[in-house]
C-alpha positions, -999 to +999 in steps of 0.1 A: -367+140+169-364+167+143-356+193+170-328+172+182-314+167+147-316+204+141-297+212+173-270+187+165-267+201+130-263+236+144-236+224+168-218+207+140-218+238+118-207+259+148-178+236+154-168+237+118-167+275+120-149+278+153-122+251+147-105+270+118-107+302+137-092+286+168-064+271+147-057+305+131-056+321+165-032+295+178-010+300+147-010+338+153-001+334+189+027+310+180+040+334+155+039+363+179+057+342+205+084+332+180+088+369+169+091+380+205+117+353+212+137+363+182+136+399+191+145+392+228+174+368+222+187+380+188+180+417+187+190+443+214+167+470+225+182+505+224+189+505+262+204+470+261+225+479+231+238+510+249+246+490+280+262+462+261+285+484+241+294+506+271+307+475+287+326+467+255+342+502+256+352+497+292+367+463+284+387+478+255+399+507+276+410+483+303+429+462+278+446+493+265+455+505+300+469+470+308+491+471+277+503+506+286+510+496+322+530+466+310+549+488+286+556+514+313+568+486+337+593+474+310+605+510+305+609+515+342+628+482+345+651+494+317+656+527+334+664+511+367+689+487+350+706+516+332+707+536+364+724+506+382+748+502+353+757+539+354+761+537+392+785+507+388+806+525+361+808+557+381+813+543+416+826+508+408+802+493+433+767+479+434+738+502+443+730+500+480+694+487+486+685+501+520+649+490+518+661+454+514+683+457+545+654+471+565+631+443+553+657+417+562+661+432+597+624+431+602+622+395+592+651+386+614+636+404+644+602+388+638+617+353+637+637+361+668+606+373+687+584+344+676+609+320+691+609+337+725+587+328+754+566+353+774+595+360+799+619+368+770+594+390+753+589+409+786+627+414+789+629+428+753+599+451+759+614+463+792+647+470+774+629+490+747+610+510+773+642+518+793+659+529+760+629+551+751+628+566+786+665+575+784+660+591+749+630+611+763+651+623+792+679+634+769+655+653+747+640+670+778+675+680+790+684+693+755+652+713+753+656+728+787+692+738+778+682+753+745+653+772+762+677+786+788+702+797+762+675+813+741+659+831+770+692+844+784+705+856+750+733+831+749+720+815+717+699+829+688+678+807+667+688+827+636+724+817+642+717+780+640+723+765+605+688+751+602+680+750+564+696+734+534+721+754+514+702+748+481+666+746+470+659+709+475+622+708+481+618+675+463+646+659+484+663+646+452+696+665+452+715+650+481+741+626+467+765+618+496+762+620+533+787+624+562+803+590+567+832+569+553+828+569+515+848+559+485+870+588+473+864+592+435+901+600+429+920+577+452+894+548+451+898+542+489+874+546+518+878+580+534+858+600+559+835+624+542+830+653+565+799+669+550+772+663+525+773+667+487+745+681+466+746+670+429+735+702+412+743+720+379+769+748+378+754+782+385+728+770+411+721+795+439+738+787+472+722+801+504+735+810+538+719+785+562+719+810+592+728+845+601+765+852+605+797+868+593+818+857+564+849+843+581+871+834+551+870+831+513+891+809+491+896+820+455+925+797+448+924+764+430+929+743+461+913+709+467+881+727+479+882+751+450+864+783+456+850+781+491+833+802+518+833+798+555+807+816+576+809+821+614+775+821+630+787+825+666+780+802+696+804+777+682+787+773+648+804+776+614+794+764+579+815+759+548+805+758+511+830+744+486+836+738+449+819+771+440+817+788+406+813+823+418+814+840+452+789+868+458+800+880+493+831+895+508+852+886+539+837+902+570+803+908+554+772+901+575+747+877+559+712+866+568+697+831+565+685+826+530+709+852+514+725+840+481+762+839+489+775+820+458+768+800+427+777+763+427+804+750+404+830+723+399+862+741+411+890+724+429+893+686+433+857+678+423+845+647+405+814+664+390+795+697+395+782+697+431+782+716+464+801+703+494+784+716+526+797+712+561+785+722+596+811+727+623+801+730+660+828+737+686+855+728+660+839+694+653+823+685+620+788+673+626+762+657+603+744+686+584+714+664+578+704+668+615+703+706+610+676+708+584+648+710+609+633+743+597+625+727+563+618+690+570+590+673+587+597+640+605+588+619+574+611+640+552+639+639+578+637+601+578+639+601+540+669+623+540+686+600+565+679+570+543+693+589+512+724+599+531+730+563+542+725+549+507+753+569+492+784+549+483+809+575+470+816+612+475+822+637+448+853+653+463 
């Protein structure tokens, strides 16, 4: 009996010792867990802090760029509006939106094609194919004729006006094409026989092909100071409204030679160069003769610029 009582007493004392220690251990564990929770949810680690604030910097930078973009859009809209107002005051007409016309044509063509049956679509396709074949044949004939003339010495490539008369690498100087345009002095539609380059006075003007200076005009006529160059094989070029002429009548010139400085002489609305290409006594569109400088994309862009002009400068 005494042994059992001793054992029970020992167990009781052991429990009394262990229970406080267990409670303290649980308290410490709870405190550690609470501390870890606070540190995890309330305090950023260095790596987390860096990542969080890098995102904040990107967000702030994005907001600043968005504000700058909106500001630039407003400035651009104002510039476009001012440009249109200047265009209306100078030319007394609304700016010509060629891209809108192209989009409208595409939409109309799409609607027309969607309403056709298979037989109608085949007819349209056949028509396009026949037109393409005819164009291809015309190109082949023209190439064969050109090759024959070159190989037999009838025509020289250097005598074809194949560059622009001014430095226009950015394709931004062409202001008027060859077509009926509003005359700035008579305010009526008249045929414009060449192209106009809107350039400052004193800009260098180049010979567009090899040739001989056929005539000079130093008088204050409607064309002002002007030069005509005979390139042979039916080709001639003329350069009008010049400031200063740098060649003499009968002088031989090479393609790229500076022959004059542009100006505002004669019946001219603003400083510019009026340039013409004549083939067999017929004025042709100079834009089609820039093939030494323009790739197909740039050629299409020049065509669009020439078509978008509304008024000539002479």
